C-alpha positions, 0 to 999 in steps of 0.5 A: 500500500502507498498510503499510511496514517500514524497517530501522534500528538502535538503540543498546545499549552498543557494539552496535547491534541491528537495529530494524524501523520498521513504519508503518501508515496506517488510515482514521479521525481523523488521529492519529500513534501511536508505540509500541515502548518509545520515550522522549520524544525518539523520540516527538517524531519525529512533529512533526519528521517532519510538518514535514520531509515538508511542507517537502520537498514531500510531502503528510502523510497525513490518516490514522491513522498507527501506528508500531511500533519492533520489537522492543519490549523494546529501549529506543529514544532519540534522533532516529536513527529520524526518517528511517526513519519518514519513509521508511516514511510515504512508502512507506505513502502510495504515494510509493515502492514497497515494493521500495525498502526491500529490502536497505537500512537508514536512520538519521538525525535530521530537521530541520524543513526536511528536512535530515538531522542528525548522530546519535551512536553511528554507528560501531556502527551502521555495523559492525552494518549491514556485519555484516548486509550492508545498505547504510546511508543516514546523515547526510552530516555524519558521513561523515568519521567513517563512513569509518573503517568501511572495509568498510561500504557507505555512502550519506551523505545531506544531506536527505530529498528526496535520499533519496527520489530515491535510493530512487525510482531517479531520482538515486542517492546517491554512496557515501561517501568511502573512508578514507585512511590519514593520511600522517604519521609518528607523533609520538614524544616523547623522554625524554632531557630527563628527567634521571636516573630510569633505573630508572623509565624501565626500568620504563616499558619493561617496562610497555609491552612486557608491557602491565603496570600501573605505579605510580610513587612519589616526592616532588613534582617528580621527573618522575612525570607527565612519565614517564607522558606518554612511555608512549604513545610506546613503545606500538605503534599500534592494529590496525584492529579495535582502532581500530574498537572504540575509535572505537565507544566514543567514538562512543557517548559523542558524542566525535569521533575525527579520522582522523589519530588513528584508530590512536593509543592514547588516554591518559585522565587524569581529575582526582582529584575524579572520581567512581566513575560518571565512571570506570565510566560511567552515567547514565539511558542508560548511557554509557561512562566514563573507563575505557572511553574508555581501552580499548586505551590508558592510564588515568593516575591522578595523585595516586592516594590523592587519589581517593575509596576508592570510585572506586578500588575500582570499578577492581578488576573491570575490571582483571581482566575487561577490561570493565564492566557498567552497570545502570540502571533504564532499561537496562543496557550492557556496555562494554569496558575493557581498559586499562593503568593507570599511576598516580603518587603522593607517599609522603606528603600533604605530598609527601615522607616526609623533610620531617618534617612528619608522623609515620610513622603519619599518613603510613601512614594516607595510604597506607592509602587504597589498598586491598590488592586494588587494589595487588595488581592493579598489577604494577610499583611503582617509586620515582622518587626526588629527584635528588642534584644539580640538573643541567640537561639537555643539548639533544638532537635528537628523532631521537637520543633514546634512547626510539627504542631503547626503542621498538624493544625494546618492539616486538620483545618484544610481537611475540615475545609475540604470536607465542608466545601470541597476547596480551601477558604481562599477559593470561596466566592462572596456568595458562599461566605454568608452561609459558611461564616454564620455571623450573628447580627452583632458581629456582622455590624462590628465587621461592617463598622470596622470595614467602613472605618478602615475604608476597605474595598469589597474585595478586602472585606470578603478576603477578611471574612475568608481569613476569619473563617480559616482562623475559626477552622484552626480553632475548630469552631463551626461559627466565625466569632468576634475574636476571629474577625478582630484577628483577621482585621489586624492583619493589615500592616501595610495599610496601617503603615501607609496611613501613618506616613500619609498623616505626616 
């Protein structure tokens, strides 16, 4: 037969749409034509495929070869189509029966000697092939990464000849190794070595329990970055579905996730010189940025006002919607970006407002680099003050560190939220708050009067209620009470600082 159709998958964001590689051999002058919205790296497959077939012991047909990648409206890039094209030529040339292509998909880049090289974005491909019920032949060097998609039927292959033998039913490829959960205890970093800062530690517990965004404000050297680094020790591990979503994003980006870190939440800490594109993602072929790589994890922004105003304001929409849509001339992609924002900043560009190096107006200009809409999306603002005394921390064993008790509080509170509403408190809508908080009339009037006095926006009003709901969950209370509201209202450190400077 002079025609063959091979199933494979393209890359489009974190999805992998199915693509049919149609190969047709016709009489005429020898030629190799590749169509179907393929970029240069895909069109170069003709030279790689030609050499790989010849060096694997096959005759390259001296005919007019036409390869169509359908559907034509999906952009195709990279070398992942080499193996399907080569197999399509083998079937169209009569080396293999067309029945061997039923119910199987292939992906892989070919070396000139027939070796199958690794490809990027393999996790979404495996998830798509499993969803379609198709076994996948893929580069063997990717098998450790591919094992994370435990429900997919996988056949890792290292060269074109072994794929031919498998399809010809001569020597079957071995199925991929099953994923094995790493048998090691999760590493928990203690926080008793951080002297004092009880309020900041309490704010971290609340932020972890309800997945709230947190801003720490204080002079240099008071432990803001250290405290932020301890947040991951408080958070529960990822579920398998969440871990696969994160692995898919890293796979598209070209970053490898180690099996030992498969269910560990990420903390991304971009430098303050990072651009808006570095945070959201982009490029000629849109790739995920830092906020997507922090999906189901933590995005830590140190020295928050030092980031560009444009870079910070692009965070506003993802903080609300949980995803980011990138459009470029060559295509568009939507990446998930459901992250928890933890930020730290000095109250003054010189480090401290009490060092008498700047006027209140200069300090206020520095704080005004942060837009009001961005600050509205930060649930908790906590002060991390300079300590009154210079004490040394007393050595304590990691097992006895108080962070273990804090982690238990976080786990119990999150379990309560998931049982009650199926999501964390930070994801609650405004309409759900009245039912879930169960405020009595007196406490509601107290909150409304406080919000009016503090001039809170409706978004901050709702976020304050969410924080109060989390505080009640930590204490095991079914109803939000006035002490919970008072504590939640107290976490507006930056707002208070701005009012203090404005009054001078």
